[in-house]
N, C-alpha and C positions, 0 to 999 in steps of 0.2 A: 224240223228240217226234212225236206222231201228227198227222195232217193237220188234224183239227178244231181242235186247239190252235193251230196255225200260222194257220189262218184267223181265229180269234178275235183273235189278237194283231194281225194285219194290219188287220182291221176297226177295232180300237181305235185304232191309230196313224193310220189314215185320218181318223177322226172328230176326233181330237185336233188334227191338222194342218190340218184343213179350215177355212180362214179364213172362208168364208161361214157355216159352222155356228157358229163362235165369235161372229161379228158378229151372227148371228141371235139368239143368247142374250142378248148385251149390249143389242141393240135392244129385245128383249122386256122386259128388266128396266127399261130407261129409259122405255119407253112406259107403264109402270105408274104413273109419277110425273107428275102433271099440272103444267103451267106455274105454276099458282097455288101448288102445294106447293113448288116449287123457287124461288120468289121470296121474298126476305127484305129488308124495308126497315129501315134503321137509323133508330131513332126520333130525331126532332128535339130532343126533351128527355126526361129521365128522371123529372121531377117530384120531384127530391130537392134538398134544400138543399146548395149547394156554393159555396165561394169559395176560389180558388186564385191564388197569384202565383208566377211562374216567371221566372228570369233568362234573357234572350236573349243579351246581351253586356254590356259594361261600362256602358252607359248606356241600355239598353232592357230593359223588363220587360213580361211578358204577364200580364194579369189575366183570369180566367174566372170567371163566376158563374152560378148558377141558384137562384131562389127558388121553393119549391114552392107549390102552390095553397093548402094549409092555412095557411102563413105569411102569404100575401097576404090571405086571407080573415080570419084571426084578428086581423090588424092594421088591418083596414078600409082596405087600400091600393087606390086606384083609379089604375092606371097611365096612364089617359087624362089625369088631372089631377095626380096625385102623382108625385114622383120618388124614385129611390133615390140615396142619397148615399154615396160611397166616400171613405174617408180613409186615407192611408198614414202609419203611425207607425213610429218606431224602437222599440226594446225598452223605452225609458224613457218611452214615451207622448208623445214630442215629435212634433207634427204636421209632416210633411214636404211633403205635397201632397195634392190631392183632385180628384175629378171626379164627375159626375152622370150618371144614365141613367134612361130611362123604360121599360126593358125588364126583365122578370123573368129572361130568359135572354140573356146577352151576353158580349162579350169586349172588351178595351181594351188598346191598346198604349201603355205609359207610357214616354216619353222623358225620363228624368231621370238625373243622375249622383249616386248615393249612395255616398259613400266609406267603405268598411270598416264597414258597419252591419248590425245585425240588424233587418230590417224586416218588417212585416205589413200586411194590409189589413183594415179593418172596414167593414161595410155598415150603413147606418142608414136609417130612415124618419123623416119629420118629422111630428109630431103635436102640436097645441096649442102650436106654437112651440118645441118641444123635440125634440132628436134621440134616437131610440130605437134601440139597437143590435140588429140582427137576426142578423148572421153575422160570424164572425172567420176569417181565412184561416190558412194555414200561415205559419211564420216562415222567412225565408231570410237568409243572410249575403251581403252584396254584395261586389263585387270591391274589392281594395285596390291602389293604385299606389305605396304607401309602401315604402321600403326598410327592412327589419327591422334594428334596432340589436341587435347580439349581446349576450346577457346574460353574466353572469360565467362560466358554464359554457362558453359558446361561446369566450370569451377564453382560457380555460385550454386548450381544444382547439386554438385557433389557435397558441398559444405552443408547445405540444407538437409540432404539425405543423412549425412553423418549426425547432425543434430537430432533428427527424428530417431535414428538408431539408438542414440544415447537415452532418449526419453523412454523408448520401449524397454531397453535393457534395465534401466534403473527401476521402472515400474514393476517389471517381472521379478527383480531381486527382492523388492519390498514385500510383494505378496507371496512369493514362494519360499523365501528364506526366513521370513518372520523377523526382520531386522528391528532394532530398537528405535524408539521415537527420535532420539538424538541423531541416529544415523539416517533416519528417514528425512529429518529436517535438513541435514547436510546434503542429501541427494536432491531435495527440492531446490535448494540454493544453487546447486550445480546446474540443474535444468534451467533455472532462470537465467544463469549466465550464458548458457547456450542459446536461449531465445534472444537475449540482447545481442549476442554476437551475430546471429542470423539477421536480425533487423539492421544492424550496422552494415553488414556485408551487402545486403540487398539495396540499402539506401545508397551506399558508396557506388555500387555498380550502376544504379539508375542515374545518379548524377554524372558519373563518368561517361555513360552512354549518351546522356543528354548533351554534354559538352562536345562529344565527338560528332553527334548528328548536326549540331549547329555549325 
């Protein structure tokens, strides 16, 4: 390798490792962006119709809404004198609770306990003594504190589990306690009866389900 090549490599490494040179390049690029260009303000509103309900916990719900300018104007709503009316319904249109607001953009914390329901919010304006629907929210399913009662399929599963529990228990007793042969035969007979019981239960369940499906 000749001297000129070595000098070029050395100069290249010195420039690459020179912190002041790198900083100079970064500062030059950054100086090209003005503070105004680097500033971004999150809009206070998006001017789009929106009505949302969310669950916070078992008895707290969060409602957010925005009514756009076109909806306000087309319905001749004057928020200085008129109000927006919010009503919470279940899926069968039963009224659960309500609240009011004088703001086109807002949020509301609803402290209510709705047990195992599909609920939604509707927004109205009052004109000529009648409510006119403007927006409808998403539907959410509320929490349930009730214990589920097993259906027929769950009962069959529980019986089968009980049978297998007996099989394991009896087998463990035989091998760990050293029971007599006569006792062991007795346990085997008991296990057979459990197996027959399981078969009958499953067959009855299958026939029962078949009749219902027909």
